[in-house]
Residue frames as a rotation matrix with the C-alpha (Angstrom) as fourth column:
UNK 1
-0.452 0.884 -0.120 101.96
-0.285 -0.015 0.958 64.54
0.845 0.468 0.259 162.75
UNK 2
-0.484 0.308 0.819 99.55
-0.870 -0.076 -0.486 64.47
-0.088 -0.948 0.305 165.69
UNK 3
-0.951 0.199 0.235 97.88
0.167 0.975 -0.149 61.24
-0.259 -0.103 -0.960 166.71
UNK 4
-0.520 0.844 0.129 94.34
0.195 -0.030 0.980 60.58
0.832 0.535 -0.149 165.52
UNK 5
-0.977 0.215 -0.003 92.01
-0.076 -0.357 -0.931 62.41
-0.201 -0.909 0.365 167.89
UNK 6
-0.399 0.903 0.161 88.29
0.903 0.417 -0.100 61.66
-0.158 0.105 -0.982 168.29
UNK 7
-0.366 0.323 0.873 86.03
0.482 -0.737 0.474 64.35
0.796 0.594 0.114 166.82
UNK 8
0.708 0.686 -0.170 84.35
0.476 -0.285 0.832 64.99
0.522 -0.670 -0.528 170.19
UNK 9
0.341 -0.675 -0.655 87.69
0.798 -0.161 0.581 65.74
-0.497 -0.720 0.484 171.83
UNK 10
-0.638 -0.550 0.540 88.68
0.765 -0.532 0.362 68.00
0.088 0.644 0.760 168.92
UNK 11
0.087 0.780 0.620 85.37
0.429 -0.591 0.683 69.92
0.899 0.206 -0.386 169.22
UNK 12
0.797 0.207 -0.567 85.86
0.599 -0.159 0.785 70.30
0.073 -0.965 -0.251 172.96
UNK 13
-0.171 -0.938 -0.303 89.39
0.860 -0.292 0.418 71.64
-0.480 -0.189 0.857 172.50
UNK 14
-0.584 -0.005 0.812 88.16
0.619 -0.649 0.442 74.10
0.525 0.761 0.382 169.86
UNK 15
0.477 0.851 0.219 85.35
0.433 -0.445 0.784 75.34
0.764 -0.279 -0.581 172.07
UNK 16
0.605 -0.301 -0.737 87.67
0.740 -0.130 0.660 75.84
-0.294 -0.945 0.144 175.03
UNK 17
-0.389 -0.915 -0.102 90.23
0.773 -0.385 0.504 77.75
-0.501 0.118 0.857 172.99
UNK 18
-0.646 0.134 0.751 87.97
0.592 -0.533 0.604 79.77
0.482 0.835 0.265 170.73
UNK 19
0.439 0.855 0.276 85.39
0.393 -0.459 0.797 80.99
0.808 -0.242 -0.537 173.23
UNK 20
-0.527 -0.643 0.555 86.58
-0.141 -0.578 -0.804 83.60
0.838 -0.502 0.214 175.66
UNK 21
0.358 0.649 -0.671 85.80
0.575 0.413 0.706 82.89
0.736 -0.639 -0.225 179.29
UNK 22
0.494 -0.188 -0.849 87.06
0.760 -0.380 0.527 85.93
-0.422 -0.905 -0.045 181.16
UNK 23
0.828 -0.181 -0.530 89.13
-0.241 -0.970 -0.044 89.04
-0.506 0.165 -0.847 180.85
UNK 24
-0.183 -0.970 -0.163 92.32
-0.744 0.028 0.668 87.23
-0.643 0.243 -0.726 179.85
UNK 25
0.579 0.412 -0.704 92.18
-0.797 0.470 -0.381 85.19
0.174 0.781 0.600 176.64
UNK 26
-0.310 -0.739 -0.599 93.45
-0.634 0.630 -0.449 81.65
0.708 0.241 -0.663 176.46
UNK 27
0.863 0.505 -0.017 93.28
-0.371 0.657 0.656 78.44
0.342 -0.560 0.755 178.44
UNK 28
0.063 -0.846 0.529 95.86
-0.964 0.086 0.251 77.06
-0.258 -0.526 -0.810 180.84
UNK 29
-0.432 -0.353 -0.830 97.41
-0.639 0.769 0.005 73.70
0.636 0.532 -0.558 180.01
UNK 30
-0.989 0.067 0.129 96.16
-0.057 0.640 -0.766 72.15
-0.134 -0.766 -0.629 183.24
UNK 31
-0.191 0.976 -0.108 92.59
-0.598 -0.203 -0.775 73.13
-0.778 -0.084 0.622 182.27
UNK 32
0.130 0.166 -0.978 92.99
-0.953 0.292 -0.077 71.42
0.273 0.942 0.196 178.91
UNK 33
-0.764 -0.492 -0.417 94.48
-0.358 0.861 -0.360 68.34
0.537 -0.126 -0.834 180.60
UNK 34
-0.796 0.516 0.315 91.63
-0.225 0.230 -0.947 68.21
-0.561 -0.825 -0.067 183.10
UNK 35
0.119 0.940 -0.319 88.97
-0.686 -0.155 -0.711 68.48
-0.718 0.303 0.626 180.41
UNK 36
0.499 0.054 -0.865 90.59
-0.839 0.280 -0.466 66.51
0.217 0.958 0.185 177.57
UNK 37
0.978 -0.189 0.089 92.75
0.146 0.922 0.358 64.02
-0.150 -0.337 0.929 179.44
UNK 38
0.360 -0.932 -0.046 96.46
0.155 0.011 0.988 63.31
-0.920 -0.362 0.149 179.45
UNK 39
-0.334 -0.460 0.823 96.68
0.867 0.193 0.460 63.40
-0.370 0.867 0.334 175.66
UNK 40
0.572 0.619 -0.538 95.45
0.421 -0.785 -0.455 67.02
-0.704 0.034 -0.709 175.54
UNK 41
-0.166 -0.726 -0.667 98.52
-0.373 -0.580 0.725 68.03
-0.913 0.369 -0.174 173.55
UNK 42
-0.813 -0.043 0.580 97.56
0.447 0.592 0.670 65.60
-0.372 0.805 -0.462 170.77
UNK 43
0.214 0.966 0.146 94.13
0.925 -0.153 -0.348 67.25
-0.314 0.209 -0.926 170.63
UNK 44
0.473 -0.112 -0.874 95.74
-0.019 -0.993 0.117 70.71
-0.881 -0.039 -0.472 170.45
UNK 45
-0.618 -0.771 -0.153 98.08
-0.227 -0.011 0.974 69.62
-0.752 0.637 -0.168 167.64
UNK 46
-0.561 0.515 0.648 95.16
0.801 0.536 0.267 68.07
-0.210 0.669 -0.713 165.73
UNK 47
0.532 0.759 -0.375 93.16
0.654 -0.650 -0.387 71.27
-0.537 -0.040 -0.842 166.20
UNK 48
-0.031 -0.661 -0.750 96.14
-0.214 -0.728 0.651 73.22
-0.976 0.181 -0.119 164.88
UNK 49
-0.838 -0.268 0.475 95.97
0.337 0.430 0.838 71.20
-0.429 0.862 -0.270 161.65
UNK 50
0.012 0.936 0.352 92.31
0.997 0.015 -0.073 72.18
-0.074 0.352 -0.933 161.22
UNK 51
0.613 0.249 -0.750 92.82
0.389 -0.921 0.012 75.85
-0.688 -0.300 -0.661 162.16
UNK 52
-0.468 -0.875 -0.124 95.72
0.241 -0.262 0.934 76.17
-0.850 0.407 0.334 159.72
UNK 53
-0.446 0.396 0.803 93.20
0.893 0.142 0.426 76.09
0.055 0.907 -0.417 156.88
UNK 54
0.634 0.772 0.044 91.59
0.753 -0.629 0.193 79.19
0.177 -0.089 -0.980 158.39
UNK 55
0.128 -0.678 0.723 94.84
0.177 -0.702 -0.690 81.11
0.976 0.217 0.031 158.88
UNK 56
0.621 0.117 0.775 94.86
-0.709 -0.339 0.619 80.51
0.335 -0.934 -0.128 162.64
UNK 57
-0.080 -0.620 -0.780 97.11
0.054 0.779 -0.625 78.59
0.995 -0.092 -0.028 164.99
UNK 58
0.963 0.264 -0.059 97.19
0.046 0.053 0.998 77.48
0.266 -0.963 0.039 168.60
UNK 59
-0.028 -0.993 0.113 100.30
-0.102 -0.110 -0.989 78.55
0.994 -0.039 -0.098 170.47
UNK 60
0.680 0.097 -0.727 101.54
0.688 0.259 0.678 77.97
0.254 -0.961 0.109 174.00
UNK 61
0.123 -0.626 0.770 103.19
-0.093 -0.780 -0.619 80.80
0.988 0.005 -0.154 175.92
UNK 62
-0.403 -0.306 -0.862 104.76
0.830 0.273 -0.485 81.18
0.384 -0.912 0.144 179.36
UNK 63
0.334 0.614 -0.716 103.70
0.884 -0.467 0.012 83.81
-0.326 -0.637 -0.698 181.90
UNK 64
-0.248 -0.499 -0.831 105.89
0.140 -0.867 0.479 86.43
-0.959 0.003 0.285 180.17
UNK 65
0.643 0.612 -0.460 104.36
-0.378 -0.269 -0.886 85.83
-0.666 0.744 0.059 176.74
UNK 66
-0.378 -0.829 -0.412 107.29
-0.859 0.148 0.491 83.88
-0.346 0.539 -0.768 175.28
UNK 67
0.528 0.583 -0.617 106.26
-0.796 0.593 -0.121 81.17
0.296 0.555 0.777 172.82
UNK 68
-0.123 -0.483 0.867 106.93
-0.678 0.679 0.282 77.61
-0.725 -0.553 -0.411 173.87
UNK 69
-0.768 -0.136 -0.626 107.47
-0.559 0.619 0.551 74.49
0.313 0.774 -0.551 171.79
UNK 70
0.294 0.952 0.083 104.44
-0.929 0.264 0.259 72.22
0.225 -0.153 0.962 171.66
UNK 71
0.196 -0.269 -0.943 106.14
0.033 0.963 -0.268 69.39
0.980 0.021 0.198 173.50
UNK 72
-0.802 -0.540 -0.256 106.75
0.215 0.139 -0.967 68.21
0.558 -0.830 0.004 177.02
UNK 73
-0.217 0.701 -0.680 104.72
0.974 0.108 -0.199 69.20
-0.066 -0.705 -0.706 180.06
UNK 74
-0.791 0.001 0.611 102.81
0.226 -0.929 0.294 72.38
0.568 0.371 0.735 179.23
UNK 75
-0.005 0.850 -0.527 100.33
0.927 0.202 0.316 72.31
0.375 -0.487 -0.789 182.10
UNK 76
-0.052 -0.065 -0.997 101.54
0.684 -0.729 0.012 75.73
-0.728 -0.681 0.083 183.32
UNK 77
-0.926 -0.333 0.176 101.50
0.341 -0.541 0.769 77.26
-0.161 0.773 0.614 179.82
UNK 78
-0.081 0.888 -0.452 98.74
-0.193 -0.459 -0.867 79.45
-0.978 0.017 0.209 178.43
UNK 79
-0.617 -0.028 0.787 97.26
0.687 0.469 0.555 78.23
-0.385 0.883 -0.270 175.15
UNK 80
-0.098 0.528 -0.844 95.91
-0.215 -0.839 -0.500 80.83
-0.972 0.132 0.195 172.72
UNK 81
0.226 0.185 0.956 94.51
0.907 0.319 -0.276 80.91
-0.356 0.929 -0.096 169.21
UNK 82
-0.023 -0.328 -0.944 96.25
-0.069 -0.942 0.329 83.60
-0.997 0.073 -0.001 167.14
UNK 83
0.915 0.274 -0.298 96.33
-0.271 -0.130 -0.954 84.70
-0.300 0.953 -0.045 163.51
UNK 84
0.431 -0.785 0.444 99.09
0.752 0.585 0.304 83.16
-0.499 0.203 0.843 161.42
UNK 85
-0.444 -0.547 0.709 99.48
0.830 -0.549 0.096 86.34
0.336 0.632 0.698 159.36
UNK 86
-0.909 0.049 -0.413 98.84
0.165 -0.869 -0.466 90.01
-0.382 -0.492 0.782 160.02
UNK 87
0.014 0.985 0.172 95.22
0.799 0.092 -0.594 91.11
-0.601 0.145 -0.786 159.73
UNK 88
-0.439 -0.025 0.898 94.14
0.699 -0.637 0.324 93.58
0.564 0.770 0.297 157.09
UNK 89
-0.972 0.121 0.202 92.80
-0.204 -0.862 -0.464 96.96
0.118 -0.492 0.863 158.21
UNK 90
-0.162 0.978 -0.133 89.26
-0.699 -0.018 0.715 95.77
0.697 0.209 0.686 157.43
UNK 91
0.126 0.156 -0.980 89.71
0.370 0.909 0.192 92.63
0.920 -0.387 0.057 159.56
UNK 92
-0.790 -0.473 -0.389 91.11
0.541 -0.240 -0.806 94.69
0.288 -0.848 0.446 162.43
UNK 93
-0.771 0.560 0.301 88.14
-0.573 -0.818 0.054 97.07
0.277 -0.131 0.952 162.26
UNK 94
0.134 0.905 -0.403 85.58
-0.523 0.410 0.747 94.28
0.842 0.110 0.529 162.27
UNK 95
-0.080 -0.215 -0.973 87.26
0.596 0.772 -0.220 92.68
0.799 -0.598 0.066 165.28
UNK 96
0.716 0.505 -0.482 86.50
0.682 -0.361 0.636 95.73
0.147 -0.784 -0.603 167.42
UNK 97
-0.208 -0.862 -0.463 89.70
0.821 -0.411 0.396 97.75
-0.532 -0.298 0.793 166.96
UNK 98
0.903 0.331 -0.275 89.53
0.166 -0.858 -0.487 101.41
-0.397 0.394 -0.829 166.03
UNK 99
0.597 -0.701 0.391 92.20
0.582 0.042 -0.812 102.56
0.553 0.712 0.433 163.61
UNK 100
0.382 -0.461 0.801 93.35
-0.501 -0.831 -0.240 105.25
0.777 -0.309 -0.549 166.03
UNK 101
0.766 -0.109 0.633 93.77
-0.548 0.405 0.732 102.64
-0.337 -0.908 0.251 168.80
UNK 102
0.795 -0.504 0.337 95.91
0.590 0.773 -0.235 100.54
-0.142 0.386 0.912 166.46
UNK 103
0.455 -0.629 0.630 97.97
0.212 -0.611 -0.763 103.63
0.865 0.481 -0.145 165.64
UNK 104
0.535 -0.231 0.812 98.48
-0.790 -0.476 0.386 104.39
0.298 -0.849 -0.437 169.35
UNK 105
0.857 -0.222 0.465 99.52
-0.053 0.860 0.508 100.77
-0.512 -0.460 0.725 169.95
UNK 106
0.679 -0.618 0.397 101.97
0.679 0.323 -0.659 100.81
0.279 0.717 0.639 167.03
UNK 107
0.388 -0.528 0.755 103.49
-0.181 -0.847 -0.500 104.15
0.904 0.057 -0.424 168.03
UNK 108
0.681 -0.094 0.726 103.74
-0.732 -0.049 0.680 103.07
-0.028 -0.994 -0.103 171.67
UNK 109
0.866 -0.351 0.357 105.42
0.285 0.932 0.225 99.78
-0.412 -0.093 0.907 170.79
UNK 110
0.542 -0.689 0.480 107.90
0.559 -0.131 -0.819 101.47
0.627 0.713 0.315 168.45
UNK 111
0.407 -0.374 0.833 108.79
-0.552 -0.827 -0.102 104.06
0.727 -0.419 -0.544 171.08
UNK 112
0.756 -0.086 0.649 109.16
-0.570 0.402 0.717 101.43
-0.323 -0.912 0.254 173.78
UNK 113
0.823 -0.494 0.279 111.32
0.561 0.784 -0.267 99.27
-0.087 0.376 0.922 171.52
UNK 114
0.414 -0.677 0.609 113.55
0.191 -0.589 -0.785 102.29
0.890 0.441 -0.114 170.85
UNK 115
0.247 -0.251 0.936 113.86
-0.830 -0.553 0.071 102.77
0.500 -0.794 -0.345 174.62
UNK 116
-0.758 -0.639 -0.131 114.77
-0.504 0.701 -0.505 99.16
0.414 -0.317 -0.853 175.36
UNK 117
-0.538 0.616 -0.576 111.22
0.449 0.787 0.423 97.96
0.714 -0.031 -0.700 176.10
UNK 118
0.226 0.631 -0.742 110.15
0.974 -0.149 0.171 100.46
-0.003 -0.762 -0.648 178.78
UNK 119
-0.613 -0.346 0.710 109.74
0.353 -0.924 -0.146 104.18
0.707 0.162 0.689 179.34
UNK 120
-0.882 0.321 -0.345 108.25
0.206 -0.395 -0.895 106.54
-0.424 -0.860 0.282 181.89
UNK 121
-0.099 0.953 0.287 104.49
0.923 0.195 -0.330 106.93
-0.371 0.233 -0.899 181.48
UNK 122
0.559 0.347 -0.753 104.61
0.187 -0.938 -0.293 110.73
-0.808 0.023 -0.589 181.18
UNK 123
-0.463 -0.790 -0.403 107.45
-0.378 -0.235 0.896 110.47
-0.802 0.566 -0.189 178.65
UNK 124
-0.792 0.241 0.561 105.42
0.556 0.665 0.498 108.07
-0.253 0.706 -0.661 176.47
UNK 125
0.245 0.961 -0.128 102.30
0.838 -0.276 -0.470 110.23
-0.487 0.008 -0.873 176.80
UNK 126
0.269 -0.168 -0.948 104.15
-0.174 -0.977 0.123 113.38
-0.947 0.132 -0.292 175.76
UNK 127
-0.834 -0.549 -0.056 105.53
-0.189 0.189 0.964 111.63
-0.518 0.814 -0.261 172.66
UNK 128
-0.551 0.699 0.457 102.08
0.817 0.562 0.125 110.29
-0.170 0.442 -0.881 171.78
UNK 129
0.325 0.702 -0.634 100.49
0.545 -0.687 -0.481 113.73
-0.773 -0.189 -0.606 172.27
UNK 130
-0.436 -0.549 -0.713 102.76
-0.327 -0.642 0.694 115.07
-0.839 0.536 0.100 169.51
UNK 131
-0.995 -0.009 -0.097 101.11
-0.091 0.424 0.901 112.69
0.033 0.906 -0.422 167.04
UNK 132
-0.431 0.883 -0.188 97.61
0.714 0.461 0.527 112.10
0.551 0.093 -0.829 168.43
UNK 133
-0.866 0.209 0.453 95.21
-0.348 -0.904 -0.249 114.84
0.358 -0.373 0.856 169.42
UNK 134
-0.003 1.000 -0.011 92.04
-0.524 0.008 0.852 114.66
0.852 0.008 0.524 171.43
UNK 135
0.075 0.150 0.986 90.70
-0.997 0.032 0.071 113.08
-0.021 -0.988 0.152 174.58
UNK 136
0.899 0.352 -0.261 90.83
-0.381 0.922 -0.069 109.50
0.216 0.161 0.963 173.27
UNK 137
0.088 -0.958 -0.272 94.58
-0.450 0.206 -0.869 109.21
0.889 0.199 -0.413 173.77
UNK 138
-0.557 -0.283 0.781 94.39
-0.829 0.123 -0.546 108.58
0.058 -0.951 -0.303 177.53
UNK 139
0.436 0.800 0.412 91.47
-0.757 0.573 -0.314 106.20
-0.487 -0.175 0.856 177.02
UNK 140
0.757 -0.191 -0.625 93.38
-0.414 0.600 -0.684 104.28
0.505 0.777 0.375 174.31
UNK 141
-0.307 -0.951 0.042 96.47
-0.581 0.152 -0.799 103.97
0.754 -0.270 -0.599 176.49
UNK 142
-0.383 0.244 0.891 94.44
-0.861 0.253 -0.440 102.73
-0.333 -0.936 0.113 179.47
UNK 143
0.720 0.692 -0.053 92.63
-0.647 0.642 -0.412 100.23
-0.251 0.331 0.910 177.24
UNK 144
0.426 -0.653 -0.626 95.93
-0.416 0.474 -0.776 98.88
0.803 0.591 -0.070 175.89
UNK 145
-0.622 -0.611 0.490 97.17
-0.695 0.145 -0.704 98.44
0.359 -0.779 -0.515 179.46
UNK 146
-0.016 0.729 0.685 93.92
-0.857 0.342 -0.385 96.76
-0.515 -0.593 0.619 180.56
UNK 147
0.860 0.393 -0.327 94.05
-0.511 0.667 -0.542 94.35
0.005 0.633 0.774 177.60
UNK 148
0.640 -0.665 0.384 97.69
0.178 0.615 0.768 93.42
-0.747 -0.423 0.513 178.28
UNK 149
0.748 -0.395 0.534 99.27
0.574 -0.020 -0.819 94.96
0.334 0.918 0.212 175.17
UNK 150
-0.103 -0.752 0.651 101.15
-0.232 -0.618 -0.751 97.37
0.967 -0.229 -0.110 177.43
UNK 151
0.348 0.157 -0.924 102.02
0.793 0.476 0.380 96.85
0.500 -0.865 0.041 181.09
UNK 152
0.472 -0.135 0.871 102.36
-0.363 -0.930 0.053 99.40
0.803 -0.342 -0.488 183.84
UNK 153
0.280 -0.480 -0.831 105.05
0.838 0.545 -0.033 98.97
0.469 -0.687 0.555 186.49
UNK 154
-0.192 -0.246 -0.950 104.94
0.739 -0.673 0.025 101.95
-0.646 -0.697 0.311 188.84
UNK 155
0.374 0.284 -0.883 105.45
-0.238 -0.891 -0.387 105.00
-0.896 0.355 -0.266 186.64
UNK 156
-0.686 -0.674 -0.274 106.96
-0.500 0.162 0.851 102.90
-0.529 0.721 -0.448 183.85
UNK 157
0.633 0.766 -0.112 105.14
-0.591 0.385 -0.709 101.53
-0.500 0.515 0.697 180.81
UNK 158
-0.563 -0.814 0.142 106.56
-0.531 0.488 0.693 98.42
-0.633 0.315 -0.707 179.13
UNK 159
-0.455 0.349 -0.819 105.67
-0.744 0.356 0.565 96.10
0.489 0.867 0.098 176.29
UNK 160
0.067 0.623 0.779 102.90
-0.915 0.349 -0.201 93.77
-0.397 -0.700 0.594 177.46
UNK 161
-0.510 -0.272 0.816 102.62
-0.162 0.962 0.219 90.02
-0.845 -0.021 -0.535 177.20
UNK 162
0.455 0.752 0.477 99.91
0.374 0.325 -0.869 90.19
-0.808 0.574 -0.133 174.51
UNK 163
0.718 -0.290 -0.633 102.08
-0.646 -0.616 -0.451 92.39
-0.259 0.733 -0.629 172.28
UNK 164
-0.377 -0.916 0.139 104.88
-0.810 0.398 0.431 89.84
-0.450 0.050 -0.892 172.58
UNK 165
-0.409 0.309 0.859 102.42
0.200 0.948 -0.246 87.08
-0.890 0.071 -0.450 171.63
UNK 166
0.392 0.822 0.413 100.20
0.615 0.100 -0.782 88.75
-0.684 0.561 -0.466 169.00
UNK 167
0.913 -0.104 -0.394 102.40
-0.309 -0.806 -0.505 91.40
-0.265 0.583 -0.768 167.38
UNK 168
0.553 -0.787 0.273 105.39
0.827 0.480 -0.292 90.61
0.099 0.387 0.917 165.19
UNK 169
0.746 -0.244 -0.619 107.67
0.164 -0.835 0.526 93.21
-0.645 -0.494 -0.583 166.79
UNK 170
-0.358 -0.917 0.174 110.53
0.387 0.024 0.922 92.57
-0.850 0.398 0.346 164.34
UNK 171
-0.306 0.342 0.888 108.21
0.944 -0.013 0.331 93.18
0.125 0.940 -0.319 161.41
UNK 172
0.769 0.603 -0.211 106.79
0.635 -0.758 0.147 96.29
-0.071 -0.247 -0.966 163.08
UNK 173
0.287 -0.762 -0.580 110.28
0.073 -0.586 0.807 97.73
-0.955 -0.274 -0.112 163.39
UNK 174
-0.597 -0.524 0.608 110.99
0.589 0.228 0.775 96.77
-0.545 0.821 0.172 159.78
UNK 175
0.172 0.773 0.610 107.81
0.970 -0.241 0.033 98.47
0.173 0.586 -0.792 158.53
UNK 176
0.832 0.197 -0.519 108.67
0.385 -0.878 0.283 101.66
-0.400 -0.436 -0.806 160.39
UNK 177
0.708 -0.624 0.332 112.09
0.197 -0.277 -0.941 101.87
0.678 0.731 -0.073 158.74
UNK 178
0.686 -0.494 0.534 113.91
-0.726 -0.415 0.549 102.14
-0.050 -0.764 -0.643 162.08
UNK 179
0.464 -0.605 -0.647 117.22
-0.004 0.729 -0.684 100.36
0.886 0.320 0.336 162.31
UNK 180
-0.226 -0.514 0.827 117.94
-0.897 -0.221 -0.383 99.55
0.380 -0.828 -0.411 165.92
UNK 181
-0.239 0.114 -0.964 118.08
0.230 0.971 0.058 96.53
0.943 -0.208 -0.259 168.17
UNK 182
0.618 0.508 0.600 116.22
-0.454 -0.393 0.800 96.66
0.642 -0.766 -0.012 171.50
């Protein structure tokens, strides 16, 4: 159970974590420590208790998108607010996602998982073109790369840090009916 945190500190933590302040979501641990003091982790844990009622949670991740335990020195970690459960289609639409973009993301992630987490860009594009028609495909892929859901490394596309953080990849594989281990 987190220590009792003053309401002003809890509000400040919520504002820092919930309001986006740049292209990359989240707040670094050192920024929270600078603004909230040395007990910033107590404020984050207290905020987590409040956000739980709303189906949200604060998580800490490393630079590769791997979740970290909420203990120890997390000044280098990135803190993000994420959904505790998968959004409905209606919630995804109202958050700015088009259904075809979600479909491209899902298909891309499944293909990349089947290929061990990475594939050649032109290989991924040719697979996606079999399922998705029209000029939006290239735009969707570039948007997913820009947002961090996919990453580009030379001519290779790989699963991005945001997909590792925000998408339950095991559940995605289970939903698709595929039976493989990446």
